[in-house]
C-alpha positions as CSV (number, residue, x, y, z in Angstrom):
1,M,3.0,18.7,-14.3
2,G,6.3,16.7,-13.7
3,R,9.6,17.3,-13.0
4,R,11.9,17.4,-16.3
5,C,13.2,14.8,-18.1
6,Y,16.8,14.7,-18.1
7,P,19.0,12.7,-21.1
8,R,20.4,8.9,-20.2
9,R,23.4,8.0,-21.5
10,V,23.4,6.4,-24.4
11,S,27.0,4.1,-25.3
12,W,25.2,2.6,-28.2
13,F,23.1,3.0,-30.5
14,P,20.7,0.8,-32.7
15,V,21.8,-0.4,-36.6
16,C,18.5,-1.0,-37.5
17,C,15.4,0.8,-36.7
18,C,12.5,-1.0,-38.0
19,F,11.3,-4.7,-37.4
20,R,8.4,-5.6,-39.6
21,P,6.8,-9.5,-39.5
22,E,6.5,-10.9,-42.7
23,V,2.9,-11.2,-42.4
24,L,1.2,-8.7,-44.5
25,P,-0.1,-6.3,-44.2
26,P,1.4,-5.6,-40.1
27,R,-1.9,-5.2,-36.9
28,G,-0.3,-2.2,-35.8
29,E,3.4,-0.3,-34.8
30,V,5.0,-0.1,-31.2
31,V,7.7,3.1,-30.7
32,M,10.0,2.2,-28.0
33,S,12.6,5.0,-27.2
34,I,16.7,4.8,-27.8
35,D,16.7,4.5,-24.3
36,E,14.7,2.1,-23.2
37,L,16.2,-0.5,-25.9
38,E,20.0,0.3,-24.8
39,A,17.7,-0.9,-21.2
40,L,17.8,-3.8,-22.4
41,R,20.3,-3.8,-24.4
42,L,22.6,-3.3,-20.9
43,A,20.2,-6.3,-19.3
44,D,19.3,-9.5,-21.9
45,V,22.9,-8.4,-24.3
46,E,25.2,-7.2,-21.6
47,G,24.2,-9.0,-18.9
48,L,24.3,-6.2,-16.6
49,Y,22.1,-6.2,-13.3
50,Q,19.5,-3.2,-12.7
51,E,21.8,-1.4,-10.6
52,E,25.3,-1.6,-13.3
53,G,23.3,-1.0,-15.9
54,A,21.6,2.0,-14.2
55,L,25.2,4.0,-13.4
56,S,25.8,3.1,-16.9
57,M,23.1,5.0,-17.9
58,G,22.8,7.5,-15.6
59,V,19.7,7.1,-13.9
60,S,18.5,5.8,-10.9
61,R,17.4,1.8,-10.1
62,S,13.8,2.4,-10.2
63,T,13.8,4.8,-14.1
64,F,16.2,2.3,-15.3
65,A,13.8,-0.9,-14.1
66,R,10.5,1.5,-15.7
67,M,12.3,1.8,-18.8
68,L,13.4,-2.3,-19.1
69,R,10.3,-3.6,-18.0
70,A,8.4,-1.4,-21.0
71,A,11.3,-2.2,-24.0
72,R,9.9,-6.1,-22.6
73,R,6.3,-5.2,-22.7
74,K,6.8,-3.3,-26.4
75,V,9.0,-6.2,-27.8
76,A,6.6,-8.8,-26.6
77,E,3.4,-6.7,-28.3
78,A,5.2,-6.1,-31.2
79,L,6.3,-10.3,-31.2
80,V,2.8,-11.6,-30.0
81,M,0.9,-9.5,-32.2
82,G,2.4,-9.2,-35.3
83,K,3.6,-5.2,-34.8
84,I,5.8,-2.8,-36.6
85,L,8.5,-2.3,-34.0
86,H,10.8,1.2,-34.2
87,V,12.6,2.0,-32.9
88,E,13.5,6.2,-32.3
89,G,13.6,9.7,-30.0
90,G,14.1,9.7,-27.0
91,E,16.6,12.2,-25.1
92,V,20.2,11.4,-25.0
93,I,23.3,11.6,-24.3
94,S,26.0,10.0,-26.9
95,V,28.7,8.8,-24.2
96,E,31.1,8.3,-27.0
97,N,31.1,12.4,-27.8
98,S,28.4,13.5,-25.2
99,S,27.2,14.7,-27.8
100,V,23.0,15.1,-26.9
101,N,20.7,14.3,-29.6
102,R,17.1,14.9,-28.7
103,E,14.4,13.6,-30.4
104,R,17.2,11.4,-32.7
105,G,15.3,9.1,-35.6
106,C,17.1,6.4,-37.0
């Protein structure tokens, strides 16, 4: 049995939680967690290095790298394969009010 997953700090929640291709019907779906999206946002939108992103989220650099790799793979899979991309779930702590949001769906 693995270790318990501790909540990750997130300072931004998505406004839109589902992206659909124009292809009808879609060829499946991919689910990305909120913490994976936060890692993607910090690295690719904010331009932070992995060390800085990990510090911001309260995780190790290697954990941040794993989340980032998973998020990039899921986005690429959705774009290339014409799949729906859902952003939902994950155990995160909102940095603004430090409340824990467990399995928060959008």
